C-alpha positions as CSV (number, residue, x, y, z in Angstrom):
1,X,-52.3,61.0,-17.6
2,X,-54.4,61.1,-14.5
3,X,-53.0,61.5,-11.0
4,X,-53.7,57.8,-10.3
5,X,-51.9,56.8,-13.4
6,X,-48.9,59.0,-12.5
7,X,-49.0,57.6,-8.9
8,X,-49.0,54.1,-10.2
9,X,-46.1,54.7,-12.6
10,X,-44.2,56.3,-9.6
11,X,-44.9,53.2,-7.5
12,X,-43.8,50.9,-10.1
13,X,-40.6,52.8,-10.8
14,X,-39.8,52.9,-7.0
15,X,-40.5,49.2,-6.7
16,X,-38.3,48.4,-9.7
17,X,-35.6,50.5,-8.4
18,X,-35.7,48.8,-4.9
19,X,-35.7,45.4,-6.6
20,X,-32.7,46.2,-8.8
21,X,-30.8,47.6,-5.8
22,X,-31.7,44.5,-3.7
23,X,-30.6,42.0,-6.4
24,X,-27.6,40.0,-5.4
25,X,-25.9,38.7,-8.7
26,X,-24.7,35.4,-7.0
27,X,-28.2,34.6,-5.6
28,X,-29.9,35.7,-8.9
29,X,-27.5,33.6,-11.0
30,X,-27.9,30.6,-8.8
31,X,-31.7,30.9,-9.0
32,X,-31.6,31.3,-12.7
33,X,-29.6,28.1,-13.1
34,X,-31.9,26.3,-10.8
35,X,-34.9,27.5,-13.0
36,X,-33.1,26.3,-16.1
37,X,-32.5,22.9,-14.5
38,X,-36.2,22.6,-13.7
39,X,-37.1,23.6,-17.3
40,X,-34.6,21.0,-18.5
41,X,-36.3,18.3,-16.4
42,X,-39.7,19.3,-17.7
43,X,-38.4,19.3,-21.2
44,X,-37.0,15.8,-20.7
45,X,-40.3,14.6,-19.5
46,X,-42.1,16.0,-22.6
47,X,-39.5,14.5,-24.9
48,X,-39.8,11.2,-23.0
49,X,-43.7,11.3,-23.6
50,X,-43.1,12.1,-27.3
51,X,-40.7,9.2,-27.7
52,X,-43.2,6.9,-26.0
53,X,-45.9,8.1,-28.4
54,X,-43.6,7.5,-31.3
55,X,-42.9,3.9,-30.2
56,X,-46.5,3.3,-29.6
57,X,-47.4,4.4,-33.1
58,X,-44.6,2.3,-34.5
59,X,-45.8,-0.6,-32.6
60,X,-49.4,-0.2,-33.9
61,X,-48.1,0.3,-37.4
62,X,-46.1,-2.9,-37.2
63,X,-49.2,-4.7,-35.8
64,X,-51.3,-3.6,-38.8
65,X,-48.6,-4.6,-41.2
66,X,-48.5,-8.0,-39.6
67,X,-52.3,-8.4,-39.7
68,X,-52.3,-7.4,-43.3
69,X,-49.8,-10.0,-44.2
70,X,-51.7,-12.6,-42.2
71,X,-54.9,-12.0,-44.0
72,X,-53.1,-12.1,-47.2
73,X,-51.8,-15.6,-46.3
74,X,-55.4,-16.7,-45.5
75,X,-56.7,-15.4,-48.8
76,X,-54.1,-17.4,-50.6
77,X,-55.0,-20.5,-48.4
78,X,-58.7,-20.0,-49.4
79,X,-57.7,-19.7,-53.1
80,X,-55.8,-22.9,-52.8
81,X,-58.9,-24.5,-51.3
82,X,-61.0,-23.3,-54.2
83,X,-63.0,-21.0,-52.0
84,X,-62.9,-17.7,-53.8
85,X,-65.6,-16.0,-51.7
86,X,-63.6,-16.7,-48.5
87,X,-60.5,-15.4,-50.3
88,X,-62.3,-12.2,-51.2
89,X,-63.3,-11.6,-47.6
90,X,-59.8,-12.3,-46.4
91,X,-58.5,-9.8,-49.0
92,X,-61.1,-7.3,-47.8
93,X,-59.9,-7.7,-44.3
94,X,-56.3,-7.3,-45.5
95,X,-57.3,-4.0,-47.2
96,X,-58.7,-2.7,-43.9
97,X,-55.4,-3.4,-42.2
98,X,-53.5,-1.9,-45.0
99,X,-55.5,1.4,-44.7
100,X,-55.0,1.5,-41.0
101,X,-51.3,0.8,-41.5
102,X,-51.1,3.7,-44.0
103,X,-52.7,6.0,-41.4
104,X,-50.3,4.8,-38.6
105,X,-47.4,5.3,-41.1
106,X,-48.3,9.0,-41.5
107,X,-48.8,9.5,-37.8
108,X,-45.6,7.7,-36.9
109,X,-43.5,9.6,-39.4
110,X,-44.9,12.8,-38.2
111,X,-44.3,11.9,-34.6
112,X,-40.8,10.6,-35.3
113,X,-40.0,14.0,-36.9
114,X,-41.4,15.9,-34.0
115,X,-39.5,13.7,-31.5
116,X,-36.3,14.4,-33.4
117,X,-36.9,18.1,-33.3
118,X,-37.6,17.8,-29.6
119,X,-34.4,15.9,-29.0
120,X,-32.5,18.5,-30.8
121,X,-34.1,21.3,-28.8
122,X,-33.4,19.4,-25.6
123,X,-29.8,19.0,-26.5
124,X,-29.5,22.8,-27.3
125,X,-31.2,23.5,-24.0
126,X,-28.8,21.2,-22.1
127,X,-25.8,22.9,-23.9
128,X,-27.0,26.3,-23.0
129,X,-27.5,25.3,-19.4
130,X,-24.0,23.9,-19.2
131,X,-22.7,27.1,-20.7
132,X,-24.7,29.2,-18.3
133,X,-23.2,27.2,-15.4
134,X,-19.7,28.0,-16.6
135,X,-20.6,31.7,-17.1
136,X,-22.3,31.8,-13.7
137,X,-19.1,31.0,-11.9
138,X,-17.2,33.6,-14.0
139,X,-20.0,36.3,-13.5
140,X,-20.0,35.6,-9.7
141,X,-16.2,36.0,-9.6
142,X,-16.5,39.2,-11.4
143,X,-19.3,40.5,-9.2
144,X,-17.3,39.7,-6.1
145,X,-14.3,41.4,-7.5
146,X,-16.3,44.5,-8.4
147,X,-17.9,44.5,-4.9
148,X,-14.5,44.3,-3.3
149,X,-13.2,47.2,-5.5
150,X,-16.3,49.2,-4.4
151,X,-15.6,48.6,-0.7
152,X,-11.9,49.6,-1.1
153,X,-13.0,52.7,-3.0
154,X,-15.5,53.5,-0.2
155,X,-12.8,53.0,2.4
156,X,-10.4,55.3,0.6
157,X,-13.2,57.9,0.3
158,X,-13.9,57.6,3.9
159,X,-10.4,58.2,4.8
160,X,-10.3,61.3,2.6
161,X,-13.4,62.6,4.1
162,X,-12.0,62.1,7.7
163,X,-8.8,63.9,6.7
164,X,-6.8,61.1,8.1
165,X,-3.9,61.7,5.7
166,X,-4.0,65.3,6.4
167,X,-3.9,64.7,10.1
168,X,-1.0,62.3,9.6
169,X,0.9,65.0,7.7
170,X,0.0,67.5,10.3
171,X,1.5,65.3,13.0
172,X,4.6,64.7,11.0
173,X,5.1,68.4,10.6
174,X,4.5,68.9,14.3
175,X,7.3,66.3,15.0
176,X,9.6,68.1,12.6
177,X,8.9,71.4,14.4
178,X,9.5,69.9,17.8
179,X,12.8,68.5,16.6
180,X,13.9,71.8,15.2
181,X,12.9,73.6,18.4
182,X,14.9,71.1,20.5
183,X,18.0,71.6,18.2
184,X,17.6,75.4,18.5
185,X,17.4,75.2,22.2
186,X,20.5,73.0,22.4
187,X,22.4,75.5,20.2
188,X,21.3,78.3,22.4
189,X,22.4,76.7,25.5
190,X,25.7,75.9,24.0
191,X,26.2,79.5,22.9
192,X,25.2,80.8,26.3
193,X,27.7,78.6,28.0
194,X,30.5,79.8,25.7
195,X,29.6,83.4,26.3
196,X,29.7,82.8,30.1
197,X,33.1,81.4,29.9
198,X,34.3,84.3,27.9
199,X,32.8,86.7,30.3
200,X,34.4,85.0,33.2
201,X,37.9,85.4,31.6
202,X,37.0,89.0,30.7
203,X,36.0,89.7,34.3
204,X,39.3,88.1,35.5
205,X,41.3,90.3,33.2
206,X,39.5,93.4,34.3
207,X,40.0,92.4,38.0
208,X,43.7,91.7,37.4
209,X,44.3,95.1,35.7
210,X,42.5,96.9,38.5
211,X,44.7,95.1,41.2
212,X,47.9,96.0,39.3
213,X,46.9,99.7,39.1
214,X,46.0,99.7,42.8
215,X,49.4,98.1,43.7
216,X,51.2,100.6,41.6
217,X,49.5,103.5,43.2
218,X,50.3,102.2,46.7
219,X,53.9,101.8,45.7
220,X,54.1,105.4,44.5
221,X,52.6,106.7,47.8
222,X,55.1,104.6,49.8
223,X,52.4,102.5,51.3
224,X,53.4,99.2,49.7
225,X,56.5,97.8,48.1
226,X,56.8,98.3,44.5
227,X,55.6,95.5,42.5
228,X,58.2,93.4,40.7
229,X,58.2,94.3,37.1
230,X,56.7,91.7,34.9
231,X,59.2,89.9,32.7
232,X,58.2,88.3,29.5
233,X,59.2,84.8,28.5
234,X,61.8,86.0,26.1
235,X,63.4,88.3,28.7
236,X,63.4,85.5,31.2
237,X,65.2,83.2,28.8
238,X,67.9,86.0,28.2
239,X,68.3,86.4,31.9
240,X,68.8,82.8,32.5
241,X,71.4,82.7,29.7
242,X,73.3,85.6,31.3
243,X,73.2,84.1,34.7
244,X,74.5,80.9,33.4
245,X,77.4,82.7,31.6
246,X,78.3,84.7,34.7
247,X,78.5,81.7,36.9
248,X,81.0,80.1,34.5
249,X,83.3,83.1,34.5
250,X,83.5,83.2,38.4
251,X,84.5,79.6,38.5
252,X,87.3,80.2,36.1
253,X,88.6,83.2,37.9
254,X,88.6,81.4,41.2
255,X,90.7,78.6,39.8
256,X,93.3,81.3,38.6
257,X,93.8,82.7,42.1
Protein backbone atom coordinates (compact mmCIF):
# COMPACT_ATOMS: atom_id res chain seq x y z
CA UNK A 1 0.00 0.00 0.00
CA UNK A 2 1.29 3.45 -0.93
CA UNK A 3 1.78 6.19 1.61
CA UNK A 4 -1.27 8.04 0.25
CA UNK A 5 -3.38 4.92 0.61
CA UNK A 6 -2.23 4.43 4.18
CA UNK A 7 -2.87 8.10 4.92
CA UNK A 8 -6.37 7.83 3.49
CA UNK A 9 -7.09 4.74 5.59
CA UNK A 10 -5.81 6.52 8.70
CA UNK A 11 -7.98 9.57 8.00
CA UNK A 12 -11.04 7.38 7.46
CA UNK A 13 -10.34 5.48 10.68
CA UNK A 14 -9.96 8.70 12.68
CA UNK A 15 -13.10 10.21 11.16
CA UNK A 16 -15.13 7.06 11.86
CA UNK A 17 -13.83 7.02 15.42
CA UNK A 18 -14.77 10.67 15.91
CA UNK A 19 -18.24 10.04 14.48
CA UNK A 20 -18.73 7.01 16.69
CA UNK A 21 -17.73 8.94 19.81
CA UNK A 22 -19.93 11.90 18.83
CA UNK A 23 -23.02 9.75 18.27
CA UNK A 24 -25.77 10.39 20.77
CA UNK A 25 -28.05 7.31 20.93
CA UNK A 26 -31.14 9.37 21.65
CA UNK A 27 -30.55 11.76 18.74
CA UNK A 28 -29.56 8.97 16.36
CA UNK A 29 -32.61 6.85 17.26
CA UNK A 30 -34.95 9.82 16.85
CA UNK A 31 -33.42 10.59 13.47
CA UNK A 32 -33.71 6.95 12.37
CA UNK A 33 -37.38 6.88 13.29
CA UNK A 34 -37.91 10.13 11.38
CA UNK A 35 -36.17 8.59 8.34
CA UNK A 36 -38.39 5.52 8.64
CA UNK A 37 -41.47 7.74 8.78
CA UNK A 38 -40.34 9.52 5.62
CA UNK A 39 -39.77 6.18 3.91
CA UNK A 40 -43.24 5.09 5.01
CA UNK A 41 -44.76 8.24 3.52
CA UNK A 42 -42.95 7.66 0.22
CA UNK A 43 -44.00 4.02 0.23
CA UNK A 44 -47.62 5.02 0.79
CA UNK A 45 -47.39 7.36 -2.19
CA UNK A 46 -46.02 4.55 -4.37
CA UNK A 47 -48.72 2.16 -3.22
CA UNK A 48 -51.35 4.83 -3.88
CA UNK A 49 -50.03 5.22 -7.44
CA UNK A 50 -50.09 1.44 -7.91
CA UNK A 51 -53.68 1.27 -6.64
CA UNK A 52 -54.66 4.10 -8.99
CA UNK A 53 -53.08 2.22 -11.94
CA UNK A 54 -54.93 -0.92 -10.94
CA UNK A 55 -58.23 0.93 -10.83
CA UNK A 56 -57.53 2.60 -14.17
CA UNK A 57 -56.75 -0.74 -15.81
CA UNK A 58 -59.87 -2.26 -14.30
CA UNK A 59 -61.93 0.62 -15.59
CA UNK A 60 -60.46 0.21 -19.09
CA UNK A 61 -61.10 -3.54 -18.93
CA UNK A 62 -64.71 -2.99 -17.96
CA UNK A 63 -65.05 -0.45 -20.78
CA UNK A 64 -63.77 -2.95 -23.37
CA UNK A 65 -66.10 -5.62 -22.05
CA UNK A 66 -69.01 -3.20 -22.24
CA UNK A 67 -68.13 -2.23 -25.84
CA UNK A 68 -67.77 -5.87 -26.81
CA UNK A 69 -71.22 -6.62 -25.44
CA UNK A 70 -72.65 -3.56 -27.16
CA UNK A 71 -71.29 -4.59 -30.60
CA UNK A 72 -72.57 -8.07 -30.03
CA UNK A 73 -76.05 -6.65 -29.53
CA UNK A 74 -75.67 -4.58 -32.73
CA UNK A 75 -74.64 -7.70 -34.65
CA UNK A 76 -77.77 -9.47 -33.39
CA UNK A 77 -79.86 -6.46 -34.42
CA UNK A 78 -78.32 -6.56 -37.91
CA UNK A 79 -79.07 -10.26 -38.21
CA UNK A 80 -82.70 -9.66 -37.26
CA UNK A 81 -82.78 -6.98 -39.89
CA UNK A 82 -81.44 -9.45 -42.45
CA UNK A 83 -78.22 -7.49 -42.97
CA UNK A 84 -75.53 -10.10 -42.56
CA UNK A 85 -72.76 -7.84 -43.86
CA UNK A 86 -73.51 -5.27 -41.19
CA UNK A 87 -73.65 -8.06 -38.65
CA UNK A 88 -70.18 -9.26 -39.76
CA UNK A 89 -68.77 -5.77 -39.32
CA UNK A 90 -70.31 -5.49 -35.88
CA UNK A 91 -68.86 -8.86 -34.91
CA UNK A 92 -65.47 -7.76 -36.21
CA UNK A 93 -65.66 -4.64 -34.03
CA UNK A 94 -66.72 -6.88 -31.11
CA UNK A 95 -63.65 -9.05 -31.68
CA UNK A 96 -61.37 -6.01 -31.52
CA UNK A 97 -62.81 -5.04 -28.14
CA UNK A 98 -62.53 -8.63 -26.93
CA UNK A 99 -58.85 -8.62 -27.87
CA UNK A 100 -58.25 -5.34 -26.04
CA UNK A 101 -60.24 -6.60 -23.06
CA UNK A 102 -58.00 -9.69 -22.90
CA UNK A 103 -54.91 -7.47 -22.90
CA UNK A 104 -56.36 -5.22 -20.21
CA UNK A 105 -57.31 -8.34 -18.24
CA UNK A 106 -53.69 -9.49 -18.19
CA UNK A 107 -52.37 -6.05 -17.25
CA UNK A 108 -55.02 -5.59 -14.60
CA UNK A 109 -54.35 -8.98 -12.99
CA UNK A 110 -50.61 -8.30 -12.99
CA UNK A 111 -51.14 -4.84 -11.54
CA UNK A 112 -53.56 -6.17 -8.91
CA UNK A 113 -50.99 -8.76 -7.84
CA UNK A 114 -48.24 -6.13 -7.63
CA UNK A 115 -50.55 -3.82 -5.66
CA UNK A 116 -51.36 -6.58 -3.19
CA UNK A 117 -47.64 -7.22 -2.70
CA UNK A 118 -46.98 -3.52 -2.20
CA UNK A 119 -49.78 -3.32 0.35
CA UNK A 120 -48.27 -6.26 2.21
CA UNK A 121 -44.82 -4.66 2.17
CA UNK A 122 -46.31 -1.36 3.32
CA UNK A 123 -48.05 -3.11 6.21
CA UNK A 124 -44.81 -4.85 7.21
CA UNK A 125 -42.92 -1.55 7.01
CA UNK A 126 -45.53 0.16 9.17
CA UNK A 127 -45.33 -2.66 11.75
CA UNK A 128 -41.55 -2.43 11.82
CA UNK A 129 -41.68 1.31 12.32
CA UNK A 130 -44.15 0.93 15.20
CA UNK A 131 -41.87 -1.69 16.73
CA UNK A 132 -38.88 0.59 16.21
CA UNK A 133 -40.74 3.36 18.05
CA UNK A 134 -41.35 1.09 21.01
CA UNK A 135 -37.76 -0.13 21.00
CA UNK A 136 -36.51 3.44 20.62
CA UNK A 137 -38.01 4.49 23.94
CA UNK A 138 -36.56 1.41 25.64
CA UNK A 139 -33.13 1.95 24.06
CA UNK A 140 -33.13 5.62 25.04
CA UNK A 141 -33.98 4.68 28.64
CA UNK A 142 -31.19 2.08 28.66
CA UNK A 143 -28.73 4.57 27.15
CA UNK A 144 -29.61 7.18 29.77
CA UNK A 145 -29.23 4.63 32.55
CA UNK A 146 -25.84 3.55 31.19
CA UNK A 147 -24.73 7.18 30.93
CA UNK A 148 -25.80 7.78 34.53
CA UNK A 149 -23.85 4.74 35.68
CA UNK A 150 -20.79 5.97 33.80
CA UNK A 151 -21.03 9.37 35.49
CA UNK A 152 -21.38 7.74 38.92
CA UNK A 153 -18.38 5.50 38.25
CA UNK A 154 -16.38 8.51 37.04
CA UNK A 155 -17.32 10.38 40.21
CA UNK A 156 -16.27 7.46 42.38
CA UNK A 157 -13.02 7.18 40.45
CA UNK A 158 -12.41 10.90 40.92
CA UNK A 159 -12.96 10.59 44.64
CA UNK A 160 -10.50 7.71 44.77
CA UNK A 161 -7.93 9.66 42.79
CA UNK A 162 -8.25 12.69 45.10
CA UNK A 163 -7.83 10.44 48.14
CA UNK A 164 -10.93 11.98 49.68
CA UNK A 165 -11.70 8.87 51.65
CA UNK A 166 -8.10 8.57 52.77
CA UNK A 167 -8.15 12.18 53.94
CA UNK A 168 -11.42 11.52 55.76
CA UNK A 169 -9.91 8.53 57.54
CA UNK A 170 -6.82 10.57 58.36
CA UNK A 171 -8.93 13.29 59.94
CA UNK A 172 -10.87 10.71 61.94
CA UNK A 173 -7.59 9.25 63.18
CA UNK A 174 -6.39 12.73 64.09
CA UNK A 175 -9.55 13.37 66.11
CA UNK A 176 -9.10 10.05 67.91
CA UNK A 177 -5.49 10.95 68.70
CA UNK A 178 -6.51 14.38 70.00
CA UNK A 179 -9.15 12.82 72.26
CA UNK A 180 -6.60 10.31 73.59
CA UNK A 181 -4.12 13.11 74.31
CA UNK A 182 -6.79 15.13 76.11
CA UNK A 183 -7.71 12.13 78.25
CA UNK A 184 -4.04 11.47 79.03
CA UNK A 185 -3.50 15.09 80.07
CA UNK A 186 -6.57 14.95 82.32
CA UNK A 187 -5.30 11.78 83.99
CA UNK A 188 -1.86 13.34 84.40
CA UNK A 189 -3.28 16.46 86.07
CA UNK A 190 -5.40 14.36 88.41
CA UNK A 191 -2.38 12.23 89.33
CA UNK A 192 -0.25 15.29 89.93
CA UNK A 193 -2.90 16.84 92.19
CA UNK A 194 -3.08 13.63 94.22
CA UNK A 195 0.70 13.49 94.58
CA UNK A 196 0.78 17.15 95.73
CA UNK A 197 -1.76 16.47 98.44
CA UNK A 198 0.22 13.48 99.63
CA UNK A 199 3.41 15.52 99.63
CA UNK A 200 1.73 18.22 101.73
CA UNK A 201 0.70 15.68 104.38
CA UNK A 202 4.15 14.11 104.30
CA UNK A 203 5.75 17.53 104.79
CA UNK A 204 3.36 18.24 107.63
CA UNK A 205 4.32 14.99 109.33
CA UNK A 206 8.01 15.71 108.89
CA UNK A 207 7.57 19.24 110.32
CA UNK A 208 5.53 17.95 113.24
CA UNK A 209 8.18 15.35 114.09
CA UNK A 210 10.96 17.95 113.99
CA UNK A 211 9.02 20.26 116.34
CA UNK A 212 8.48 17.46 118.81
CA UNK A 213 12.17 16.61 118.80
CA UNK A 214 13.09 20.25 119.31
CA UNK A 215 10.66 20.62 122.20
CA UNK A 216 12.00 17.47 123.85
CA UNK A 217 15.58 18.72 123.58
CA UNK A 218 14.64 22.10 125.12
CA UNK A 219 12.90 20.35 127.99
CA UNK A 220 15.97 18.20 128.63
CA UNK A 221 18.16 21.30 128.75
CA UNK A 222 15.73 23.00 131.15
CA UNK A 223 14.99 25.73 128.67
CA UNK A 224 11.35 24.87 128.17
CA UNK A 225 8.72 22.92 130.05
CA UNK A 226 8.51 19.32 129.18
CA UNK A 227 5.91 18.54 126.66
CA UNK A 228 2.88 16.75 127.89
CA UNK A 229 3.08 13.13 126.96
CA UNK A 230 0.76 12.19 124.20
CA UNK A 231 -2.15 10.01 125.25
CA UNK A 232 -3.78 7.64 122.89
CA UNK A 233 -7.52 7.41 122.49
CA UNK A 234 -7.68 4.15 124.46
CA UNK A 235 -5.66 5.59 127.33
CA UNK A 236 -7.87 8.68 127.36
CA UNK A 237 -11.00 6.57 127.68
CA UNK A 238 -9.45 4.54 130.55
CA UNK A 239 -8.45 7.76 132.32
CA UNK A 240 -11.94 9.18 132.01
CA UNK A 241 -13.35 5.91 133.39
CA UNK A 242 -11.02 6.02 136.41
CA UNK A 243 -11.78 9.68 137.02
CA UNK A 244 -15.47 8.99 136.99
CA UNK A 245 -15.04 6.07 139.44
CA UNK A 246 -12.97 8.19 141.91
CA UNK A 247 -15.49 10.94 141.93
CA UNK A 248 -18.19 8.48 142.89
CA UNK A 249 -16.16 7.13 145.86
CA UNK A 250 -15.48 10.63 147.29
CA UNK A 251 -19.12 11.50 147.32
CA UNK A 252 -19.92 8.29 149.13
CA UNK A 253 -17.23 8.88 151.80
CA UNK A 254 -18.38 12.41 152.42
CA UNK A 255 -21.83 11.26 153.14
CA UNK A 256 -20.49 8.81 155.75
CA UNK A 257 -18.79 11.53 157.79
